[in-house]
N, CA, C and O of each residue as an XYZ file, in Angstrom:
276
protein
N     160.049    106.524    168.241
C     160.150    107.642    169.133
C     161.145    108.673    168.593
O     160.882    109.875    168.635
N     162.264    108.207    168.096
C     163.269    109.124    167.560
C     162.727    109.840    166.327
O     163.024    111.012    166.098
N     161.927    109.122    165.536
C     161.391    109.714    164.306
C     160.543    110.940    164.601
O     160.544    111.892    163.820
N     159.821    110.936    165.711
C     158.983    112.089    166.036
C     159.826    113.300    166.416
O     159.396    114.434    166.207
N     161.015    113.082    166.970
C     161.891    114.200    167.309
C     162.670    114.691    166.094
O     162.931    115.887    165.964
N     163.038    113.785    165.217
C     163.842    114.141    164.052
C     163.003    114.837    162.990
O     163.492    115.727    162.294
N     161.752    114.439    162.862
C     160.881    115.013    161.836
C     160.586    116.473    162.157
O     160.385    116.846    163.313
N     160.565    117.269    161.129
C     160.225    118.671    161.305
C     158.728    118.837    161.505
O     157.968    117.880    161.362
N     158.308    120.040    161.832
C     156.872    120.271    162.040
C     156.090    120.069    160.742
O     156.456    120.593    159.689
N     155.030    119.315    160.840
C     154.177    119.075    159.684
C     154.647    117.957    158.775
O     153.970    117.643    157.796
N     155.775    117.352    159.067
C     156.254    116.253    158.228
C     155.989    114.922    158.917
O     155.926    114.841    160.144
N     155.838    113.889    158.109
C     155.572    112.552    158.621
C     156.610    111.602    158.047
O     156.739    111.474    156.830
N     157.345    110.940    158.925
C     158.342    109.972    158.472
C     157.672    108.616    158.286
O     156.553    108.394    158.750
N     158.361    107.725    157.611
C     157.817    106.383    157.379
C     157.523    105.649    158.691
O     156.450    105.060    158.815
N     158.433    105.659    159.677
C     158.096    104.982    160.936
C     156.865    105.567    161.625
O     156.077    104.831    162.219
N     156.698    106.881    161.547
C     155.512    107.496    162.152
C     154.248    107.051    161.419
O     153.227    106.781    162.051
N     154.312    106.975    160.100
C     153.168    106.539    159.300
C     152.801    105.096    159.616
O     151.625    104.770    159.773
N     153.807    104.232    159.710
C     153.555    102.819    160.009
C     152.947    102.674    161.394
O     151.967    101.950    161.568
N     153.517    103.354    162.378
C     153.007    103.247    163.742
C     151.572    103.763    163.838
O     150.741    103.154    164.511
N     151.279    104.869    163.176
C     149.926    105.420    163.210
C     148.935    104.477    162.533
O     147.814    104.313    163.015
N     149.331    103.861    161.432
C     148.405    102.968    160.735
C     148.180    101.683    161.522
O     147.094    101.107    161.462
N     149.185    101.228    162.256
C     149.014    100.028    163.074
C     148.052    100.314    164.217
O     147.217     99.474    164.553
N     148.164    101.477    164.807
C     147.262    101.836    165.907
C     145.825    101.982    165.424
O     144.894    101.628    166.147
N     145.632    102.497    164.214
C     144.287    102.750    163.703
C     143.679    101.514    163.058
O     142.460    101.452    162.897
N     144.468    100.555    162.695
C     143.988     99.355    162.022
C     144.958     98.955    160.935
O     145.705     99.781    160.410
N     144.936     97.691    160.609
C     145.876     97.187    159.615
C     145.499     97.714    158.237
O     144.350     97.613    157.806
N     146.483     98.274    157.564
C     146.282     98.846    156.242
C     147.029     97.972    155.229
O     148.222     97.726    155.404
N     146.363     97.502    154.185
C     147.041     96.648    153.200
C     148.232     97.331    152.535
O     149.196     96.663    152.163
N     148.179     98.643    152.381
C     149.303     99.353    151.766
C     150.546     99.277    152.649
O     151.658     99.110    152.149
N     150.357     99.398    153.954
C     151.486     99.311    154.879
C     152.037     97.889    154.881
O     153.252     97.698    154.930
N     151.162     96.897    154.827
C     151.624     95.505    154.753
C     152.443     95.273    153.487
O     153.483     94.616    153.531
N     151.985     95.804    152.373
C     152.719     95.654    151.112
C     154.062     96.372    151.184
O     155.070     95.853    150.705
N     154.079     97.551    151.772
C     155.321     98.299    151.918
C     156.314     97.547    152.803
O     157.502     97.474    152.487
N     155.829     96.992    153.905
C     156.700     96.218    154.798
C     157.251     94.988    154.081
O     158.418     94.637    154.255
N     156.418     94.338    153.281
C     156.870     93.175    152.521
C     157.958     93.563    151.526
O     158.956     92.855    151.389
N     157.771     94.678    150.836
C     158.779     95.136    149.880
C     160.090     95.483    150.576
O     161.168     95.149    150.083
N     159.998     96.148    151.716
C     161.210     96.502    152.457
C     161.943     95.243    152.886
O     163.164     95.165    152.750
N     161.219     94.256    153.401
C     161.850     93.004    153.816
C     162.495     92.284    152.633
O     163.595     91.746    152.757
N     161.817     92.274    151.496
C     162.385     91.630    150.309
C     163.661     92.323    149.844
O     164.646     91.660    149.518
N     163.644     93.642    149.812
C     164.823     94.390    149.374
C     165.993     94.143    150.321
O     167.115     93.906    149.874
N     165.735     94.197    151.627
C     166.800     93.959    152.604
C     167.315     92.526    152.487
O     168.521     92.294    152.570
N     166.415     91.567    152.294
C     166.829     90.176    152.129
C     167.673     89.966    150.888
O     168.681     89.260    150.933
N     167.276     90.568    149.789
C     168.036     90.439    148.540
C     169.411     91.080    148.683
O     170.407     90.523    148.222
N     169.471     92.244    149.315
C     170.763     92.895    149.543
C     171.649     92.015    150.423
O     172.851     91.902    150.184
N     171.058     91.399    151.431
C     171.818     90.496    152.297
C     172.350     89.295    151.543
O     173.498     88.896    151.739
N     171.527     88.714    150.683
C     171.974     87.570    149.878
C     173.088     87.952    148.910
O     174.045     87.198    148.735
N     172.971     89.105    148.289
C     174.018     89.564    147.371
C     175.323     89.795    148.131
O     176.393     89.412    147.661
N     175.235     90.416    149.297
C     176.444     90.645    150.104
C     177.072     89.324    150.520
O     178.293     89.178    150.470
N     176.255     88.364    150.929
C     176.774     87.048    151.306
C     177.464     86.373    150.123
O     178.524     85.765    150.278
N     176.861     86.483    148.947
C     177.421     85.859    147.750
C     178.792     86.443    147.423
O     179.737     85.708    147.138
N     178.894     87.791    147.467
C     180.181     88.423    147.197
C     181.222     88.038    148.240
O     182.379     87.790    147.901
N     180.821     87.987    149.493
C     181.762     87.614    150.551
C     182.203     86.165    150.398
O     183.369     85.847    150.635
N     181.297     85.290    150.011
C     181.623     83.887    149.804
C     182.623     83.730    148.665
O     183.583     82.968    148.779
N     182.401     84.444    147.575
C     183.333     84.390    146.446
C     184.702     84.915    146.845
O     185.725     84.335    146.480
N     184.723     86.005    147.590
C     186.000     86.575    148.015
C     186.739     85.617    148.945
O     187.960     85.490    148.860
N     186.017     84.952    149.820
C     186.643     83.992    150.736
C     187.225     82.807    149.969
O     188.334     82.361    150.268
N     186.494     82.298    148.994
C     187.009     81.191    148.180
C     188.262     81.610    147.422
O     189.224     80.847    147.332
N     188.251     82.812    146.883
C     189.422     83.309    146.161
C     190.601     83.484    147.110
O     191.738     83.184    146.744
N     190.347     83.961    148.315
C     191.410     84.141    149.299
C     192.040     82.800    149.663
O     193.260     82.696    149.790
N     191.204     81.776    149.829
C     191.713     80.437    150.152
C     192.564     79.900    149.003
O     193.626     79.321    149.232
N     192.095     80.092    147.761
C     192.878     79.647    146.601
C     194.221     80.366    146.541
O     195.250     79.744    146.278
N     194.211     81.677    146.785
C     195.451     82.450    146.755
C     196.421     81.985    147.835
O     197.626     81.908    147.596
N     195.907     81.679    149.009
C     196.767     81.199    150.091
C     197.367     79.838    149.746
O     198.541     79.589    150.020
N     196.563     78.958    149.146
C     197.072     77.642    148.766
C     198.161     77.766    147.705
O     199.167     77.059    147.759
N     197.961     78.664    146.740
C     198.975     78.891    145.711
C     200.255     79.459    146.320
O     201.353     79.087    145.908
N     200.123     80.341    147.281
C     201.296     80.961    147.900
C     202.105     79.935    148.684
O     203.334     80.009    148.700
N     201.448     78.986    149.328
C     202.162     77.987    150.124
C     202.823     76.925    149.251
O     203.782     76.286    149.684
N     202.334     76.729    148.048
C     202.922     75.740    147.139
C     204.275     76.198    146.620
O     205.166     75.380    146.394
N     204.431     77.493    146.433
C     205.669     78.004    145.820
C     206.664     78.365    146.836
O     207.760     78.810    146.496
């Protein structure tokens, strides 16, 4: 709904395109696009988790070293 207000006259945003194609029938291109978007978001999430996990482990090691001295 917001996409229709934000888009200028004559322009079509991705959400508008997806919604229109779903109403008219399932389009394999839209399915492929949705799959790619989900994969990219998932990979970004995994990378962020990995970096946060490494930082947390390093923080724990630093705290243990600080308490020893």
